[in-house]
N, C-alpha and C positions, 0 to 999 in steps of 0.2 A: 327507355321507360319514362313515362310522364312523371316529373319530379313530385307532383302533388299526390301521386300514388305511393310514394316512399313512406315507410312506417314513421320516420321522424317527423313527417309533416303533421302528424296528429298532435304534436306538441306545440305547434306554432302559436296558438292563442295563449296557452299556459306559459310558454317561454317569454312572449312579449309582455304579459302581465307581470311575471316575476321580475323582469329587468326594469320595470317602471318603479319598483320599490326597493329592489336589491341591487348591489353592485358585485356580488359574487354568486356564482352558479355552478353546480356540478350536474353534468348530463351523462347518464349511462345509457348507451344504446348499442346493440350488438352489431357485429360486422355486417355490412350490406344494408344498413337501415337508412343510409343517406345523410348521416350527420355531418360528414366532412364537407359536403357540397351545399347542403341546405341550411344548416344553422347560420353560417356567415351571411347568407342572403336574407334570412328571416330577421337577423339582428339589424342589418342595413335597411331593409325595406320597412320595418316597423318604426324606425326612427327613434327607438328608445335609447340608443347609445349616443345620440348627439350627432353633430355634423362631421366629425372626424372619420378617419379610415378604420376599418376592421382588419386587424392583423391576425392571421391564422398561422400558428406554429406547427410545422410538420417535422417529424424526425428525419425524413429522407428527401434529398433533392428531387429525385424522380417523382415522388408523390406530390411535392409542392408544385412542380411544373404541370403534371397531368391534371391535378385537381383545379388549378387555376384555368387551364385551357377548357376543362369541362364546364366550369361555372361561367366563363366568358361565353361559351357556346349557348348555354341555357339562357343567358341574358341577351343573346344576339348582339354581343359587343366584341370588338377585336381584342385579342390578347395584348395586354399592356395598356389598355384604356381604363375602363372602369374596374376591371379585374386584372391583376398582374401577379408576378411572382419574383422573388429575390432569393438566390442561393449563392453559395460561395463562388465567386468569379463569374457570375451570370445574373443579369437583371433585366426584367421586362416590366417596368413600371413607368408611370408618367404623373404629371401634376393632376390628372383626372382620376387616378387610381383611388378607389374607395374600399376595395377588398384586396388585401395583399397577402399572398401565401409566402411564407418565409421558412427557411430552416432555422433551428433553434439558436445557433450561434449568431445569426444575423441580427436578431433583436437584442441579444445581450450586448453586441458591439454597438448597436444604436444607442444604448444607454450611455455609452462612453461619450459620444458626440452630442447627445441631447438627453440629459438625465431626466427631463420632464416629459419626454416623448410627446412633444407638442404635435398636434394634428392626429394623434391616435386616440380614438374614443373607446375601443374595445380590443381586448386581447383574448383570442381563443386558443387554448392549449389542446391540440388534437392528439389522439392515441397516447394519452398520458400514462396509461397502464404500463407502457414500455419503460417508464422511469429512466429516460435519458438524462444524463447529468446536466446538460444545458437547459433542459426543460425544468428541472428542479430549481436551478439557480435563477433562471429567468422568472419563474413564478415567485420566488422569494423577492426579487428586485421589484416585480410588479406590485406585490403586497406592500412593500416599503413605500413605493411611489403613491399608492392609493391613500396613504395617510395624509398626504398633502393634495392629492387629486381624487377626492371621493367620486368625481364624475366618471372616472375610468372603470369600465366594466371588465370583469375577469370571469371567463367561462372555461371550465376544465371538462374535457370530454374524453370518454373512454369506452371501448367495447366491453371490457371486463375490468372491474375496479373494486378493490377492497376499500370502500368509501370511508370506513371508520377513521383511520389516521388522517386521511386527507380532509375529512369534515372537521376534525378537531383543529387541523392546521389553518383552515379557511374560516372558521367560525367568526362571525355569523355568515351563513350562506344557505341558499336554497338548493334542494336536490330534485331533479326531474329524471324520470326513467321511461324509456321507450322499450316495449317488449319486443318489437320487431316481428318479423315472420321468418320462420325457419322450417324448411322441409326436412324429413328424415334422411339421414345419410348412413349408409351401410359401411362399416369400417372393416377392411380386410387386412390382416397382419400377415407378414411373411411366415410360412410354415416352419422355417428354421433360420438361424442367424445367417446373414449374408456378410461375408468377409469382403469388404470393398477393395482390399488389396489383391484378392484373387479374382473377384468378379467386379469390375469397375462399376461405380454407382450409376453411370450413364447406361451401361448395358442392362443393369438390373431394372432401371426405370423403363427402358425400351421393352424389356420382357413383360413388365406389369402393364404397359400400354397395349401390347399385343394381346395379352390375356383379356383385358377389359373390352377391347374392340371385338374380339372373336366371341366373347360371351354375349354380345348384343347390346352393350351399354350405349346409351344415347347421350347426345350433348357434346359440348366442347370439353377440352382437357386442359388442366392446369398442373404443371409439374414443378415442384419446388426443388431447387438445387442451391448449394451454398454460395456460388460465385460465377463470374463471367466465364472462366475456363471450363468449369464443369457444365455450364449451360451450353456452350458451343459444342462440347463433346456429346451432350445429350441430344441436341438438335440433330447432329450427324447420325447418331445411333438410331433415333426414331425414324428419320427419313429413309434409312436403309431397310426398314421393315416394309414388306409388301402391303400390309394393311394400312400404311400411312399414306398411300397414294391419293386417297380421297380427302386428305387433310392438308391444310397449310400449317407448317411448323415454324414457329417464330420465337426468338429469344426476347427477354424483357429484363433489363438491368440498367443501372445508372450510367454505365459507360457507353451506351448506345447513342446514336444520333437521335434528336427529337423525332425525326420522321419515322425511324424504326420503332421507337417507343410508342408513338401514336398508332402505328399499324398493329402492334400487339394488343392494344386495348380497344381498338375500333372494330367496326363491323367487318365481316368477311363473307364473300360469296360461297365459301366452302366451310365445312367443319374445320376447326382450328385446334392446334396444340400450342399453348403458350408455356414456355419453359422460363421460370422466373426465380429471382431471389426472394427473400422474405418481404420485399417491398409489396408483394401481392398478398401478404398474409392478412393485413388489416387496412392499410392506407388506400389501396386501389381496388375497385370492384370491376371485374371483367364480366360483362353480360354473357349468358349462355353456358357458363361452366357447370357441368354436372359430374365430371370425373376429376378427382384430385389424386395425383401420384406424389408421394412425399418421401424424399430421401432422409428426412429427419435431421438434417444438418443445416447449419448457418455459420457464416463468419461472424463471430461474436467478439466484440471489443473487450479486452481484458488487459490489466496492467501486467507488464512483463518486468519483474524486478531485475532480471539479468541485464536488460538493456536500459532500464529506467524510462521506458516509454510504454504507451498503449499499443497493443498489437491486435490485428484481426486474424484470429485463428479459427479453423474449421472445428466446430464442436457440436455435440448433440443438443438439439433444442429441448425446451422444457415441455411438460405435458400440456401446460396452458397454451403454448404456441402451437403445438400439434392440434389441439382442439380448434384454434382459430383457423388453421389451414383446412381442417376437415369441413368447417362451416362454409367454406367457399363453394362446396359442391351442392349445398342445399339452399341456395338463395332464391332460385326461381322454380325449382322442381326437385323431387327426390333425386338423390345422387349416391355416388360411391366414392370411398376414399381408400386408396391402396398404400399402406404404410410399409416401407422397405425395412422393417424391423419386426421382431417377434413381440407377442403380447407380454411375454416375460421381461423382455428388454424395456418395454414401455413402462412397466411398473417401477423399474429401477431408475427411470429418468427423474430429474428434479421437478417438483410441482411447478415452480416458477423460476425465472431468472432473478438473480440478485439485482437490486437497483444499481445503476452504474456508479453511483456515488461510493458504493462499497467495493467496487472491483476495478475502478478506473484510476489512472494517474490523475492527480489533482492540480498539477503545475499550471496548466493553461487556464483552468478555471480560477485558481487563486490569483494568478497574475491579472486576469481580467477584472476580478473583484477589487484588487488593489488599485488598478487603473481607474476604477469607478469610485474611488475615494473610500472604500471599505477596508480600513487597515486592520481592524480587529476581526479577522476571519474566524478565529476560534469561537467567538460569540455571535457569529452571523446567524440569521434566522433560517437555519437549515430545515428543510422538511424532514430529512433524516440525517443526523449528524455523521460525518465521516469518522473513520477510525482516528483517534487522537495521535497515534504513532504515525500514521500515514500523513496526517496534516503537518506534524512536526518535521517529518522528512521532506515534505514539499517545501516548507519555508526554508529549510537548510539548503535545498537545491537551488531555489531562486536566489538566495543570498550568494551561494557559490558562483552562480551564473552572472552575478552583478545586477540582476533585475530589481532586487530590493536591497536596501542598505541594512546594516546591522541593527538599525532602529525599527526595521520592519516596514519602512515606507518605500514607495516606488522610486527607483533611481532613474537617472536620465536614460541609461541604456534600456531599462525596463519599459519606458514610455515608447521607445522605438520598437521593442520586441512585441509589444501587445498588438501592433498593427498587422503582424504576420499571422495568418490563420493556420497555425501549426504549433506543435509542441515547442515550449521555450528553448529546449536544447538546440533545435534546428533553426529557430528564429535567430538565436545567438550565432550559430554557425554561418547562416546566410549573411548576417550583418558583417561578420568577420570576413566572409568571402568577398563582400563588396569593398571592405577596407584593404584587403591584401590582394585584390584582383585575381581571385580564384573562385568566382561564383559558380562556374560550370562544375568544377570538381567538388565544391561544397554541396551542390544539389545532388550530384551523383552519389557522394558518400552518404548523404541523408537518405537517399532512396535505397541504397544497399543495406542499410540498417533496419529497414522496416519489416522485412519478411524473413523467410528462411535463408540460411547462408547459401550462396550459389556455388561454393566450393565444397565438395563432399569430402568427408574425413575418412581416415583409415584405409586409404587406397594403397595398392601394392607399389613396389619399388619402380616397376616399369611405368606405371601411370604417373607417379611422382616425378620420374625423370623427364618424361615428355612435358609435364606441366612446367618444370623448371626451364626446359629448353625454350618453350613458347612464351611463357609469361615472365621469365626472368626471376632473379632472386634479389629484389629490392630490399635493402636492409633498414629502411627508415620507418616503414609502416605496413601493417597487414592490409590496410586499405588499398595500397598501391597494387598489390597482387589481385585483390578483388576487382579493382577498376580495370586492370588488364584482362582479367578473366571475363568480365562482362563485355568489354569491347570485342573480345574474341567471339563470344556467343552471339553478340549482335551482328557482327560481320558475317558469321556463318548462318545468319537467319534462324538462330536457335535450333539448329540441326541436332537432334538427339544423338545421332551417331558421332558427329564431330565433337560435340561437347563431352560425350562419355569417355572419349579417348584421353581427355585431360582431367577427368573427374569433376566436370562442371555440370551442375544441375540445370538443364535447359529450361525446365518449367519455371524454376525459381528466377532464373535470369530474365525470362520473358516478362515476369511481373515487375521487374525493376524499371523498365522503360516508361510506362505510363506514370509511375511515381516521379521519376526523374523529370519528365516533361511538366508534370504538375508543379513541382518545386521551381522549375525554371520560370513558369508563368507567374508564380507568386513573386519571385525575385524581380522580374521585369515590371510587374504591376507596382511593386513597392519602390521602384526607381533605382534599383541596384544596377550598376554598370556591369554587363556581362563581358567577361574578359575574352579577348581574342588570342592573346599570347599564352604560352604555357607558363604557369606560375613557378616560382622558385620552390624547391622542396620545403625550405624553412617556412615560407608563407603558408603553405598548406598544413604543415605540422602545427603552426600556431592556431590556425583556423580550427583544427580538430581539438586542440588543447582548450580553447575557449568554450567549446561546447560540452566538454567532458572533464572540466577541471576538478570536479568532485570525485574523480576516479584516478587521480595521479598516484603512482606507486613507485617505490624505490627498492631495487634488489638489495638483499641483505649483504651478499658478498658475491664475488665473481663465480664461485663454484656451485651456486645453487639457483634455482628458479623461484625461490621463496622471496616474497616481497612484503614490505609494509605499505599499507594503503591509507590515504587520508581518512580522518574521522575514526581512527583507532582500529581499523580492520587489518587483517593479514590475508595474503593470498598467494597462489602459485601461478606464475606466468605459463601460458599455454606452451607446451613443448614444441609445437609446430610453428610458433610465431617467428616471423622473420626478424623481430627485434629482441630475440631471446638473449642476445649478448649485451644489450643496452642496460645501463645502470638505472636510468630514470625513464619511465614510460607513462603514457596515459592510456587507459583501457576504455574502449567504447562499449564493451560488454563485460559484465561481471556476473558470474554464475555462482550462486550459493551452493556449497557442498553439503548435502544433507547429513545432519548429525555432527557437523564440524563447527558449530557455533559461528564465530565471526570469520572463519576461514573461507575464502572464495577462490574461484578460478578466473583468471584474467585473460580475456580474449579480445580480438580486434584491437591490438595494441599499436601504439605509435611512439617512436623515440622522441623525447623532448630534452631540452637543455635547462639547467638550473637558472641561467641568466634570463630565459624567457619568463620564468616565474617571477623574477624580480621586476621585469619589464611590464608584464601584464597584470600582476596581482600584488602590487607593492604593499597594500594594506593587509594582506594575508601572510606576509613574510614576517618572521620573528627571529631576532638575534637575541640570545639570552645567555647570561653567565650565571651559573647556579652551582652551589655546593650540593653534591649528591653522594649517596652511598653506592660504591661500585661492588656488586655482589661477587665479582670474580676476584678482585684484589682484596676484598674484605676491608675496605677502608673508605674514608670520605675523601673525595677529590673535587676539584674545581672544574666543572664542565662548561665549555663554551660551545653552544650548538646553534645551528641555523635550521629553522623548520618552516614548513608550509602547511598551514591548517592542521597543526599538530603532528605532521609527518616530518620526522627528523631527516634532514638532507645530508648533513655531515656534522661531526663533532670532534673536539680536541679536549684533552684532559691534562690538568696540572695537579701536583700533590700539595701545593701551598694553599691552605684554606684558613678562613677565620675560625678561631678556636671556639667561640661562642656558637657559631653556626654548626660547627662539627659536633659540639656537645648535644645540640638539639636533634641532629640527624642520628647520631649514635644512640641517643635515648629512644628515639622512635623505633629503631631497629630492635632494641632490647625489649621494649614494650610490646612489639609485634611478635616476639618470640624467635626472631631470626638471629639474634645475638644474645649472650647471657652474661650476667654478672656472677662470677663463681661464688662470691661471698654473700650474695643475696639468697639465703637458704631458707629452710623451713622454720628455723628459729626466728628469723626476721619476720616471716609471715605470721607466726604465732603472736609475736609481740605487737604487730600492727592490729591483729584481731583483738587483743586485750585493750589497746587504746580505743579502738572503735566501739567496743562494748561499753566502756566507761563513758565515752563521749555521747553515745546514744542513750544510755540508761540514766545518766546523771547530767543532764544538759545545764543545770544551774551552776556547775562547777567549772565551766569554761574549758573543758578539754577539747582541743580541735581534732575533728575526725581526719583520718588519712584516706581521702577519696582518690579517684583516678587522677584528678588534677594535681593533688599533692604528690602522688606517686611519680607523676611525670616530672614535677619540679625536683623531687629528690633524685630521680635517675639522671636528670640533666646535670645536676650539681655533681653527682658521682662521676659522670662522664666528662666533666670539664677538663680539658687538656688531653683527652684521648681522641685519636683520629683513626685508629684501626682496631681490629679484633684483639690483637695481641696486647694492646694497652689496657684492656678491661680485665685481664686475668687477675691481677693482684689489687684491684681498686678497693679501698676501704669503704665499707657500707655502713657499719653501725654508727660511726661518728656522725654521718650525714642524717641518717634516719632518726637518731635520738635528738638531734638538734632541732627537730620539729617541735619539741616540747621544752619548757623551762625546767630548771632544776626542781622546783616545787611540784610541777606536774609529773615529772619522772618519778619522784618519791610517791606521789599519789597513785601512779600506776602500780608500783611495786606493792603498796599496801592495800589498795582498794580493788585491784584486778589481779590478785595473786595467781601464781602458777599452780599452787597446791592449797588445799583446805584440809585442816585436821578434823577427822570425824570422832564421835564419842568413843569409838572403839580404839582410838589412838592411831589410826591409820592416816597418813598424809596422802589424800587422794588428789590426783592430777585433775585440773580443770581444763576442759576443752572449750575453746572459744571459736565459734563459727559465725561467719557473716550472716546477719539477719536472723539469728536464732539465739535463744537463751543459752547461757553457758551451762555446761553439763559436767557432773562428776560421775564416774563409774566405779562400782565396787561390788564384790560378791555380797550376797544377802547376809552372810555371817558378819561381814565387816560393817554392815549397816545397823546391826542391833544397837539399840539405844538412841538412834536418830529419830526423834519424835516429829521434827518439822524440817523442811528443806532449808539448807544453809543459804545465806545471802552474802553478797559482796556489794561494793560501791555504796558505802555508808548505809548498808542495810536496805538499799532501794532496789537491788537487782536480785531476784530469786534465782537460785541455781537448780536446774533440773537434776534429778537423781535417777541414774540408770542402774537398775538392779541386775546383777549378773548371776548366772548359775555357777556352781563350783568349776565348771569347765570354761569359764570366762565368756560364755555366750549370753548376750542381752536377753532378758526376760520381760522387763517392764521399765518404762520411763514415766516418771511422775513428778509433779510439782505439789502433791498433797500427800505427805507421809502418813497422816492419820487414816486417810481412805485406803492407802496402800496396805497398812498393817491390818486393817479391819476386813478388807474385801479381797484384795489381790493375793496377799501373803498366804492365807489359809489354802487356797487352791494351788499356789506354787509349791508350798510345803508338801501337800499331799502328792503332787506330781513328782517332785524332786527327791523327797526323802528316801523313797525306795531305791532310787538310782545311786544316791550318795549317802548311804547309811552311816558312814564314819564321820560325816560332818555334823557340826552342832545344829540342831533344829529346835528352837525355843517354841 
């Protein structure tokens, strides 16, 4: 298609004019409008961005390469010349490059080496509606840079965008909108739910393809599948159908060779079927598509708290993503979309995916920000603030890994880790692998932790026996068994039958190899020496420990699998772990047990030695001698313990303790209600209430209140000399409590806060003193006759409330105004009670 006929081209003049006066721009244009290829060219050709290069951020490597190639073709230039691309571990740029397509992490890392982005005149954020975490962070860095470089142009583009929050974030900014062209697309849902476990998704997609072609549908076909494995099976399934003979069936995903990728998006002399991941959802336009078949799934990155890393798991796409996919069938002519789920299931799907900042691990991003000189990440200019708890956990993890110090600043090892394009755990592991000459094994372990376990659980005794015979029973790490299992699967070429006999998941094992090779390439690129010799077990164990030091656990005793874990957690060692007899382990996977609070399940464990903790983490080891209360012995003991990040490694106790310390500890137990002073009874509490009543009601007389602090001081004095529960039994209390006041003040309490008050009827009524309330006397109505006003205490300053009781001693009325009581309340009470108690006096 002629680029000038693309809908986005209609914005050329308006876009150029806007950039002459503004340095921030939002462009909303639907899928297929040409924004990804044309806007960078318009910006460059109009000259409004200055002489530097135009950098275009793309969420996916495949899209970055294909778009760069397309633009280079349109400009009749070789790829890598005026137009180039840069993705992780691949670069086609030169000194001549003026339009550079990059994945989001590339530019963020460029900020580290060149904070001013010299030579960059404009940054275009494409497909921003997908809200990738690196896109968010890079936008924030760009806005920060723009404060000192107002010449830098920032353009945010999206197919569908809720522009409100973004507009507020970018203000002041201009907004441009291209309506695009969209032909009608008929959506067909599955008549009933398809269980992909019974009917594989590739067969269901082939069924839909067959139905569409036999119904006479025209045009090329685009099939959406979640990943490379599902794509290859779908290609096979469609090719097996007779109606596919007139078609060329091709895969499209990021792991293909550039040649195969180009073939999928290029022209073809036959009708074609392209089976793709969600890269074809928005970033790449394939001409001629009029039929879309959508499995409704994608590999979506989410944080897995069990392993402390981000994972790519197959999940249902949102309704917004489904609409994007549908739109691919209506770009050039009316089309059809066949969804492999029911309309009822569609309604239950989420409207949109959460932004990655709310569902991703933040460790790699925070480490990159720290490396860029941004220490106060909590107050960073986030487009959408991450969960404060997640951010705090991230900072703790980076501290545990040694990437940042306890002051929050980047440490020396962190500076090395940031150059590795991977999660900081595995950056730390690979660095350790280089140090201990076990890079190969470190890369394999890192790969084994990324996806599903290759060893299936709950297998029968026969399978477990064969597994033990072939894989061995290494007792130092669960990873050793996994490594042996993967080697077996790889040697058997991932034969399902061979793997099944040992309970090895062939599909999961197959996915390990490309990850392993990728980690190896990163290690070599970063200059790590790849070992040729087999490493010592101890070296590999230390390597694992350095990557997962935040998950060190200690068995409570030999007879249980229950463990204490660093940072105050508890957990149970996996019953099938080969290190179940080890007292000190490090877990690579921690699973939270639902409804069990801080209790977790420890998997993928490796035995470690305490001396290694001393060697590798000297600053996190603590030797402490402290007096503590032993709840079993019911006494204060002197405890000497050694701990690692709060995890007690071992302890010894002695009974000789400092008596002052013992008094404070015993007092704390008493005040917490775990121990009791037998002679501190209700009478003591009533006396304290009298003191506090007078202290509060008569402040000018200098009576000191007995508050919580005073109670603590009293209890400590009473406990002085006591070291165990038995010592508290006969402790004198009154002497210490009354010593709080002078003799004059004690006399004042007796006279001005009396225990009883004499009423006109001659009755000595008991006074109740309650914290925070007026004192109260209670008496039957007959005993209150003659009481014209409420009594007072405390030099006449504190009125005493009067509680009138019925003859049966039940309260009827509480008052501090006797005149009102006799005139208003009493007549009604008399009328009500006289009939029930006729023998009592009623005046």
